[in-house]
C-alpha positions as a Python dict, from the first residue, in 0.01 Angstrom:
ca = {
    (1, 'M'): (0, 0, 0),
    (2, 'R'): (-30, 136, 352),
    (3, 'A'): (-49, 516, 373),
    (4, 'V'): (225, 664, 589),
    (5, 'L'): (201, 993, 772),
    (6, 'P'): (398, 1264, 593),
    (7, 'S'): (731, 1366, 737),
    (8, 'V'): (562, 1702, 769),
    (9, 'T'): (699, 2038, 705),
    (10, 'V'): (630, 2083, 1073),
    (11, 'L'): (914, 1961, 1289),
    (12, 'I'): (677, 1914, 1578),
    (13, 'L'): (681, 1538, 1536),
    (14, 'L'): (1058, 1529, 1538),
    (15, 'W'): (1055, 1660, 1890),
    (16, 'A'): (856, 1360, 2014),
    (17, 'L'): (605, 1526, 2234),
    (18, 'D'): (628, 1335, 2553),
    (19, 'A'): (673, 1380, 2922),
    (20, 'V'): (834, 1103, 3116),
    (21, 'S'): (784, 1008, 3475),
    (22, 'L'): (1008, 783, 3681),
    (23, 'P'): (1070, 714, 4054),
    (24, 'A'): (1294, 907, 4284),
    (25, 'P'): (1554, 674, 4435),
    (26, 'A'): (1920, 767, 4399),
    (27, 'L'): (2009, 766, 4031),
    (28, 'P'): (2268, 507, 3921),
    (29, 'A'): (2597, 625, 3780),
    (30, 'S'): (2480, 529, 3432),
    (31, 'Q'): (2232, 816, 3442),
    (32, 'D'): (2519, 1054, 3381),
    (33, 'K'): (2438, 966, 3021),
    (34, 'P'): (2107, 1022, 2842),
    (35, 'L'): (1841, 766, 2926),
    (36, 'R'): (1781, 521, 2643),
    (37, 'R'): (1524, 253, 2561),
    (38, 'T'): (1637, -109, 2549),
    (39, 'F'): (1442, -387, 2376),
    (40, 'H'): (1451, -765, 2354),
    (41, 'A'): (1281, -965, 2082),
    (42, 'G'): (961, -1119, 2215),
    (43, 'D'): (901, -856, 2485),
    (44, 'E'): (529, -789, 2536),
    (45, 'W'): (333, -517, 2721),
    (46, 'R'): (-29, -412, 2758),
    (47, 'Y'): (-173, -64, 2816),
    (48, 'R'): (-514, 93, 2855),
    (49, 'V'): (-565, 418, 2663),
    (50, 'H'): (-831, 684, 2724),
    (51, 'L'): (-894, 960, 2470),
    (52, 'I'): (-1108, 1273, 2499),
    (53, 'V'): (-1169, 1489, 2190),
    (54, 'R'): (-1341, 1827, 2226),
    (55, 'S'): (-1452, 2063, 1948),
    (56, 'E'): (-1552, 2426, 2021),
    (57, 'R'): (-1676, 2713, 1808),
    (58, 'E'): (-1718, 3076, 1913),
    (59, 'G'): (-1829, 3372, 1706),
    (60, 'P'): (-2077, 3658, 1656),
    (61, 'E'): (-2442, 3579, 1610),
    (62, 'T'): (-2637, 3778, 1351),
    (63, 'V'): (-3002, 3853, 1411),
    (64, 'E'): (-3263, 4006, 1183),
    (65, 'A'): (-3411, 4342, 1283),
    (66, 'G'): (-3533, 4487, 959),
    (67, 'A'): (-3176, 4445, 835),
    (68, 'A'): (-2895, 4218, 943),
    (69, 'T'): (-2743, 4349, 1262),
    (70, 'P'): (-2472, 4202, 1477),
    (71, 'G'): (-2584, 4009, 1782),
    (72, 'K'): (-2416, 3850, 2081),
    (73, 'T'): (-2118, 3618, 2069),
    (74, 'V'): (-2226, 3255, 2087),
    (75, 'Q'): (-2034, 2943, 2187),
    (76, 'H'): (-2097, 2582, 2090),
    (77, 'W'): (-1916, 2266, 2192),
    (78, 'A'): (-1922, 1888, 2184),
    (79, 'E'): (-1699, 1628, 2345),
    (80, 'A'): (-1632, 1259, 2283),
    (81, 'R'): (-1465, 992, 2501),
    (82, 'L'): (-1316, 665, 2386),
    (83, 'G'): (-1113, 388, 2550),
    (84, 'W'): (-927, 81, 2424),
    (85, 'T'): (-644, -161, 2500),
    (86, 'I'): (-302, -174, 2333),
    (87, 'S'): (-91, -490, 2325),
    (88, 'E'): (266, -443, 2203),
    (89, 'R'): (520, -704, 2100),
    (90, 'V'): (881, -660, 1990),
    (91, 'I'): (920, -849, 1662),
    (92, 'R'): (1294, -797, 1627),
    (93, 'V'): (1572, -560, 1733),
    (94, 'G'): (1833, -426, 1492),
    (95, 'A'): (2203, -380, 1560),
    (96, 'D'): (2135, -7, 1599),
    (97, 'G'): (1889, -73, 1881),
    (98, 'V'): (1582, 8, 1673),
    (99, 'A'): (1291, -226, 1749),
    (100, 'E'): (1021, -336, 1508),
    (101, 'I'): (693, -322, 1698),
    (102, 'Q'): (360, -490, 1635),
    (103, 'E'): (77, -312, 1815),
    (104, 'Q'): (-270, -461, 1850),
    (105, 'L'): (-558, -221, 1918),
    (106, 'E'): (-865, -393, 2066),
    (107, 'A'): (-1141, -388, 2329),
    (108, 'F'): (-1276, -53, 2208),
    (109, 'E'): (-1556, 109, 2401),
    (110, 'A'): (-1840, 276, 2214),
    (111, 'P'): (-1774, 653, 2187),
    (112, 'R'): (-1953, 852, 2458),
    (113, 'I'): (-2072, 1191, 2332),
    (114, 'T'): (-2175, 1498, 2529),
    (115, 'Q'): (-2267, 1839, 2391),
    (116, 'E'): (-2391, 2185, 2483),
    (117, 'S'): (-2753, 2191, 2587),
    (118, 'G'): (-2990, 2478, 2517),
    (119, 'A'): (-3267, 2606, 2295),
    (120, 'D'): (-3046, 2653, 1991),
    (121, 'N'): (-2789, 2376, 1988),
    (122, 'S'): (-2795, 2283, 1620),
    (123, 'Q'): (-2430, 2380, 1580),
    (124, 'S'): (-2333, 2171, 1882),
    (125, 'A'): (-2531, 1881, 1740),
    (126, 'R'): (-2331, 1905, 1419),
    (127, 'L'): (-2005, 1908, 1616),
    (128, 'A'): (-2122, 1605, 1815),
    (129, 'A'): (-2223, 1416, 1500),
    (130, 'S'): (-1883, 1483, 1344),
    (131, 'L'): (-1699, 1355, 1652),
    (132, 'R'): (-1916, 1044, 1670),
    (133, 'Q'): (-1858, 964, 1304),
    (134, 'T'): (-1482, 1021, 1333),
    (135, 'L'): (-1427, 803, 1641),
    (136, 'T'): (-1670, 529, 1537),
    (137, 'A'): (-1494, 495, 1201),
    (138, 'W'): (-1151, 473, 1365),
    (139, 'A'): (-1237, 249, 1665),
    (140, 'K'): (-1183, -84, 1491),
    (141, 'S'): (-965, -370, 1618),
    (142, 'R'): (-650, -392, 1407),
    (143, 'A'): (-273, -428, 1414),
    (144, 'L'): (-14, -159, 1344),
    (145, 'E'): (353, -212, 1267),
    (146, 'F'): (616, 59, 1313),
    (147, 'R'): (960, 118, 1462),
    (148, 'I'): (1082, 265, 1790),
    (149, 'A'): (1442, 390, 1821),
    (150, 'A'): (1658, 383, 2133),
    (151, 'D'): (1561, 744, 2204),
    (152, 'G'): (1193, 644, 2210),
    (153, 'K'): (1092, 807, 1881),
    (154, 'A'): (835, 617, 1676),
    (155, 'A'): (866, 606, 1296),
    (156, 'G'): (676, 446, 1010),
    (157, 'L'): (331, 511, 1153),
    (158, 'G'): (44, 471, 912),
    (159, 'A'): (-232, 722, 852),
    (160, 'D'): (-466, 505, 1063),
    (161, 'A'): (-252, 546, 1375),
    (162, 'A'): (-488, 821, 1497),
    (163, 'P'): (-844, 940, 1428),
    (164, 'Q'): (-897, 1181, 1136),
    (165, 'T'): (-929, 1514, 1314),
    (166, 'D'): (-1153, 1787, 1173),
    (167, 'E'): (-888, 2054, 1117),
    (168, 'P'): (-763, 2248, 815),
    (169, 'P'): (-417, 2171, 676),
    (170, 'P'): (-160, 2128, 809),
    (171, 'P'): (-313, 1869, 1046),
    (172, 'L'): (-88, 1951, 1343),
    (173, 'L'): (-313, 1785, 1599),
    (174, 'K'): (-352, 1459, 1405),
    (175, 'L'): (22, 1434, 1350),
    (176, 'W'): (84, 1494, 1720),
    (177, 'L'): (-189, 1250, 1820),
    (178, 'A'): (-46, 967, 1609),
    (179, 'H'): (261, 973, 1833),
    (180, 'A'): (88, 1068, 2158),
    (181, 'L'): (-133, 756, 2142),
    (182, 'R'): (170, 528, 2133),
    (183, 'P'): (298, 402, 2472),
    (184, 'T'): (646, 542, 2426),
    (185, 'A'): (821, 868, 2513),
    (186, 'T'): (1090, 1056, 2325),
    (187, 'L'): (1395, 1073, 2551),
    (188, 'P'): (1604, 1392, 2567),
    (189, 'E'): (1972, 1404, 2482),
    (190, 'R'): (2036, 1514, 2840),
    (191, 'P'): (2108, 1299, 3148),
    (192, 'V'): (1830, 1242, 3400),
    (193, 'R'): (1872, 1505, 3670),
    (194, 'P'): (1545, 1569, 3860),
    (195, 'G'): (1481, 1943, 3881),
    (196, 'A'): (1677, 2025, 3566),
    (197, 'S'): (1482, 2215, 3297),
    (198, 'W'): (1571, 2371, 2965),
    (199, 'R'): (1401, 2556, 2680),
    (200, 'E'): (1498, 2535, 2316),
    (201, 'P'): (1364, 2738, 2023),
    (202, 'R'): (1252, 2534, 1721),
    (203, 'R'): (1287, 2622, 1356),
    (204, 'V'): (959, 2530, 1194),
    (205, 'H'): (841, 2590, 839),
    (206, 'I'): (472, 2556, 753),
    (207, 'N'): (351, 2634, 403),
    (208, 'G'): (126, 2942, 400),
    (209, 'W'): (233, 3059, 747),
    (210, 'T'): (430, 3372, 834),
    (211, 'E'): (575, 3506, 1158),
    (212, 'V'): (611, 3150, 1285),
    (213, 'Q'): (733, 3109, 1641),
    (214, 'A'): (801, 2771, 1803),
    (215, 'G'): (972, 2635, 2109),
    (216, 'E'): (991, 2346, 2352),
    (217, 'T'): (1048, 2334, 2727),
    (218, 'D'): (1155, 2012, 2903),
    (219, 'E'): (1196, 1929, 3270),
    (220, 'W'): (1303, 1616, 3460),
    (221, 'L'): (1098, 1553, 3774),
    (222, 'D'): (1109, 1301, 4056),
    (223, 'A'): (846, 1031, 4052),
    (224, 'E'): (690, 822, 4324),
    (225, 'S'): (653, 471, 4189),
    (226, 'K'): (594, 166, 4407),
    (227, 'A'): (670, -75, 4127),
    (228, 'R'): (1015, 28, 4000),
    (229, 'A'): (1265, 314, 3979),
    (230, 'A'): (1122, 578, 3752),
    (231, 'V'): (1137, 947, 3662),
    (232, 'R'): (897, 1195, 3504),
    (233, 'L'): (962, 1411, 3203),
    (234, 'H'): (745, 1720, 3155),
    (235, 'V'): (739, 1857, 2800),
    (236, 'V'): (563, 2168, 2667),
    (237, 'Q'): (558, 2254, 2295),
    (238, 'E'): (421, 2561, 2118),
    (239, 'I'): (385, 2674, 1756),
    (240, 'S'): (208, 2991, 1641),
    (241, 'G'): (186, 3199, 1326),
    (242, 'R'): (-25, 3398, 1085),
    (243, 'V'): (-209, 3200, 822),
    (244, 'A'): (-226, 3323, 462),
    (245, 'E'): (-582, 3368, 337),
    (246, 'S'): (-548, 3086, 82),
    (247, 'A'): (-342, 2853, 306),
    (248, 'G'): (-642, 2658, 426),
    (249, 'N'): (-775, 2600, 74),
    (250, 'P'): (-557, 2342, -105),
    (251, 'S'): (-754, 2381, -429),
    (252, 'M'): (-660, 2745, -459),
    (253, 'R'): (-301, 2851, -530),
    (254, 'A'): (-157, 3163, -375),
    (255, 'G'): (-248, 3463, -585),
    (256, 'E'): (-520, 3276, -777),
    (257, 'R'): (-839, 3362, -590),
    (258, 'K'): (-1181, 3384, -743),
    (259, 'D'): (-1290, 3731, -853),
    (260, 'D'): (-1563, 3761, -590),
    (261, 'E'): (-1319, 3661, -315),
    (262, 'A'): (-1054, 3897, -444),
    (263, 'K'): (-1297, 4185, -398),
    (264, 'K'): (-1338, 4110, -31),
    (265, 'S'): (-1120, 4277, 225),
    (266, 'P'): (-861, 4034, 361),
    (267, 'S'): (-918, 3886, 705),
    (268, 'E'): (-660, 3831, 974),
    (269, 'K'): (-614, 3467, 1068),
    (270, 'T'): (-381, 3324, 1330),
    (271, 'E'): (-327, 2969, 1453),
    (272, 'R'): (-165, 2837, 1768),
    (273, 'F'): (-71, 2482, 1861),
    (274, 'F'): (1, 2394, 2223),
    (275, 'A'): (93, 2051, 2363),
    (276, 'E'): (188, 1929, 2708),
    (277, 'S'): (295, 1586, 2823),
    (278, 'M'): (386, 1419, 3149),
    (279, 'S'): (518, 1064, 3119),
    (280, 'T'): (650, 818, 3373),
    (281, 'I'): (943, 613, 3247),
    (282, 'A'): (1137, 325, 3397),
    (283, 'L'): (1501, 408, 3466),
    (284, 'D'): (1632, 60, 3392),
    (285, 'D'): (1506, 23, 3034),
    (286, 'G'): (1335, 352, 2936),
    (287, 'R'): (993, 191, 2900),
    (288, 'L'): (683, 405, 2944),
    (289, 'L'): (491, 323, 3261),
    (290, 'A'): (218, 586, 3231),
    (291, 'A'): (145, 914, 3056),
    (292, 'S'): (-91, 1212, 3061),
    (293, 'R'): (-85, 1417, 2740),
    (294, 'S'): (-292, 1699, 2597),
    (295, 'A'): (-285, 1925, 2293),
    (296, 'R'): (-499, 2185, 2122),
    (297, 'T'): (-511, 2391, 1807),
    (298, 'E'): (-676, 2731, 1820),
    (299, 'I'): (-763, 2928, 1507),
    (300, 'V'): (-874, 3289, 1543),
    (301, 'Q'): (-1008, 3487, 1247),
    (302, 'V'): (-1086, 3858, 1251),
    (303, 'V'): (-1257, 4019, 951),
    (304, 'P'): (-1291, 4393, 877),
    (305, 'P'): (-1565, 4576, 1074),
    (306, 'V'): (-1916, 4581, 933),
    (307, 'G'): (-2178, 4847, 973),
    (308, 'G'): (-2317, 4881, 1325),
    (309, 'M'): (-2034, 4691, 1492),
    (310, 'A'): (-1796, 4866, 1730),
    (311, 'E'): (-1538, 4586, 1701),
    (312, 'P'): (-1438, 4371, 1403),
    (313, 'P'): (-1615, 4032, 1399),
    (314, 'R'): (-1399, 3762, 1555),
    (315, 'S'): (-1447, 3387, 1534),
    (316, 'R'): (-1252, 3118, 1713),
    (317, 'S'): (-1239, 2742, 1670),
    (318, 'I'): (-1063, 2509, 1912),
    (319, 'L'): (-993, 2139, 1872),
    (320, 'S'): (-838, 1972, 2175),
    (321, 'V'): (-746, 1621, 2288),
    (322, 'Q'): (-649, 1455, 2614),
    (323, 'V'): (-470, 1120, 2634),
    (324, 'E'): (-420, 896, 2938),
    (325, 'I'): (-206, 583, 2911),
    (326, 'E'): (-198, 327, 3193),
    (327, 'N'): (36, 29, 3220),
    (328, 'C'): (-142, -306, 3258),
    (329, 'V'): (-11, -591, 3472),
    (330, 'E'): (-194, -912, 3389),
    (331, 'D'): (-556, -793, 3370),
    (332, 'K'): (-512, -485, 3583),
    (333, 'C'): (-408, -137, 3471),
    (334, 'E'): (-219, 90, 3707),
    (335, 'A'): (-419, 407, 3771),
    (336, 'D'): (-146, 587, 3968),
    (337, 'G'): (140, 578, 3721),
    (338, 'N'): (188, 956, 3718),
    (339, 'R'): (108, 1021, 4082),
}
């Protein structure tokens, strides 16, 4: 049975993290209502997708000088790039306007890896090896089947809809990426009015997190499209909170830590998720023409001060992704969809 992404305790996926871009001619009277996606059985489209994944680590370096003493803060990073083609076909459309989609992923490039250079780059080499393994394992030609509603939201995505990101639970970035890699955009419940923007707080529950804050900001923008009438939607999403000490360890229940760990002073750990999307969408049928999307998770951990250190040790890990989606016409992909 095909594994399906969890409906997550995190409502982030329900917001459909997308930014839409469409042209700027006078809006038809119908745009007094929210823009909606329309489908017809047998419709087919092709897109070219480019993905960049970057992993960074930053923290104090300890050196030996008779005894362990704190050293300078060091940074390590590695980055991977991957490209492929998506062919979509509408299998059928229900009475409620929901379309069943078959998506073929093919023409994968070999992952291109870059990393920090220097005398001591063993940590960067490990980050690079992890990225290479992750993308190589995922970059296989295959077909996906899922549903897209009239508001552009995708549902029924399998666990193989996105690469397995190297992040502790909950996998916010992977869940976001599964939707961000699809050539569709979630359409707001508001009419298209270029220049209009709004911000809405979000109620999000994440197991093991406290002091959670979340929100989304949307804005309709004009778009310059030579091909067809279109508009852009700019979307920014944020989630932040404090992470319980045992939250990242699924094998350890809250309050049931090992004796040696219980003796340690607790550390302070915070996590922040940030996503931004700019998508270009056709005004006549709500189809995505192009998109630029990015997201990152940042985990910061501060432990109690140790002897000889003026400030408490602080480590930071960042995992970020960038997604570019271009519409293809025949064998050519449009490179100016969001310009």
